[in-house]
Residue, then its C-alpha position, 0 to 999 in steps of 0.5 A: x686235722x688230728x696231726x694239728x691237734x697233736x701238734x698242739x697237745x704234745x708241747x703241752x704234754x712236755x710242759x705239764x708232765x711231772x718230773x722226775x720220771x717215775x716207774x710203776x711196778x705191780x707188786x703191792x706196796x703200802x707206802x706207794x701211792x695208788x695209781x691213777x688210770x686214765x679211763x679211755x684217756x682224758x675222756x672228761x675233756x676229749x672224746x674217749x679213746x682218741x689219740x688226743x685224749x691219750x696225749x692229754x691224759x699223759x700230759x696230766x700225769x696219768x700213771x697208766x692209760x687204758x686201751x679197749x681192744x676189739x677187732x676189725x673184719x680184717x683182724x686188726x686190733x683197734x682201740x674202741x670201747x664197744x663191739x659196735x660203732x654207732x655210739x661214738x661214730x657217724x657209721x649210721x650215716x656213712x653206711x646206713x645199710x650195714x647194720x645187723x638185724x639188731x640195728x647195730x653196726x659191729x666193728x668186726x663187719x668193717x675193714x680197718x680202711x672203712x673204720x678209719x673213714x668214720x668220724x669219731x665224736x663224743x659218746x651219744x645216747x642211742x635212745x635220744x641221740x644226745x650226749x651222755x655227758x652234755x657238758x663235755x666236748x661238742x659232739x658235732x666237731x669233725x676232728x677225730x678218728x679211730x686208730x689201731x692199738x699199734x698206733x696208740x702204743x707208738x704214741x705212748x712210747x713217743x711221749x714217754x721218751x720226749x717227756x721223760x715220764x713213763x706212763x704204762x698201758x692198761x689193756x682190756x680185751x673186749x668180749x673175746x668169747x664173742x669174737x671167737x664165735x665170730x671166727x676171730x681170736x683176739x688173744x694172739x692178735x693182742x699178744x703179738x702186738x704187745x710183744x712187738x711193742x716191747x710189752x712182755x712183763x710187769x717191768x714194762x708197766x702194763x696190765x691186761x684186764x678182762x671180764x671173762x675169767x676163761x680168757x685170763x686163765x688161758x693167758x695165765x696157763x696156756x700163753x704163760x704170760x708174765x703180764x699182770x692180769x686183772x679180773x674185771x668184775x661186773x654184774x651178772x645182768x649186764x651180760x646175760x650171755x656171759x656165764x660168769x657168777x660175779x656174785x660168787x666171785x666177790x666172796x672170799x672163796x671166789x677171790x681166792x680162786x681169782x688169785x690163782x690166775x690174776x694179780x688183781x680185780x677191777x670192781x665197779x665202784x657200786x660193788x664197794x660203795x652202796x649208797x647211804x644208810x638211814x643215818x646218812x652214813x656210807x654203806x660199804x662192802x668188804x670187797x676191798x678188804x677181802x681182795x687184799x686178804x687174798x693178795x689181790x690188787x684192787x683198781x675200781x672203775x669209774x670215778x667221774x666228777x660229773x657222775x658222782x655216786x650217791x652220798x658224795x658232795x664232790x669229786x674230792x670226797x669220792x677220791x678220799x673215800x676210795x684212796x684213804x677209807x678203802x685203801x684201794x691200789x688204783x682208780x680208773x677216772x675220766x678226770x685224770x688231772x683232778x685225781x693226780x692233783x688231789x691224790x698227794x694232798x689227800x694221802x698226805x692229809x690222812x697221815 
């Protein structure tokens, strides 16, 4: 079934892809348009992290495609946003007795073969069983499966070759400290996979991102990677077990420290825009300006047409705010097509 989907999407990719071929480096360049990063693929239109969603995002002109990486029981790198499976698969029905004491089905408890047997669907709210985004792809469709990182990189290489347009990759290591505590180290698995696929430095159009600074420091110092590293910035209460002071990280001193091992930061949009004040004006922080002062790129997440932050009338207004008012260097978005189409018009109109 997935092959039939890809046979439909690949001709569309060739037809829709902008020309000529473009390449993207990781050095700051005020004259270069901010990059558009397809958040889990074209996830506004197809279930996240499916090969179909990645093919569609490539066709829509994404500059980079995001891959979240976790490990299976047999040490295989798969593309999955969460450590657990129940939010986007039918694992609870297929393996009802394999949940842990917390009621979750963890990918690391399953072999790759078992995970391949699961049906992947649009993300559901575990509390209600309803789609998180009701207007997106129907969750009942039995069309999609989880795939390995190696398989996704092969797809991207193929699309880059067949379309003549280069889309880079933007890999996130998910919870590496947790994996290590479970007896598996994802860092060497990831680096071997990237090396075999030819991703070794900034010239290969790649970033690696992670919320855990110790992992990025390890990649920078111990592994000596030339791949540009991005420090993701969350909120401290998102992961109480992660000993990271994200508030301090967002200060000028914290950002200077990040610049010693990372090429940029990936903040949550709520750390840049904090709603409206009493007069109806946007309340903004100095995070982007301070990060740029420290020599860091800024790639905020996640821009969605169907989940606009307070104070924005539409997706175009949100994109104008981050690209023109804040001058970020790139954005993560579920709506690749809208971001690519509006980017040039917004930038041109601001000159």
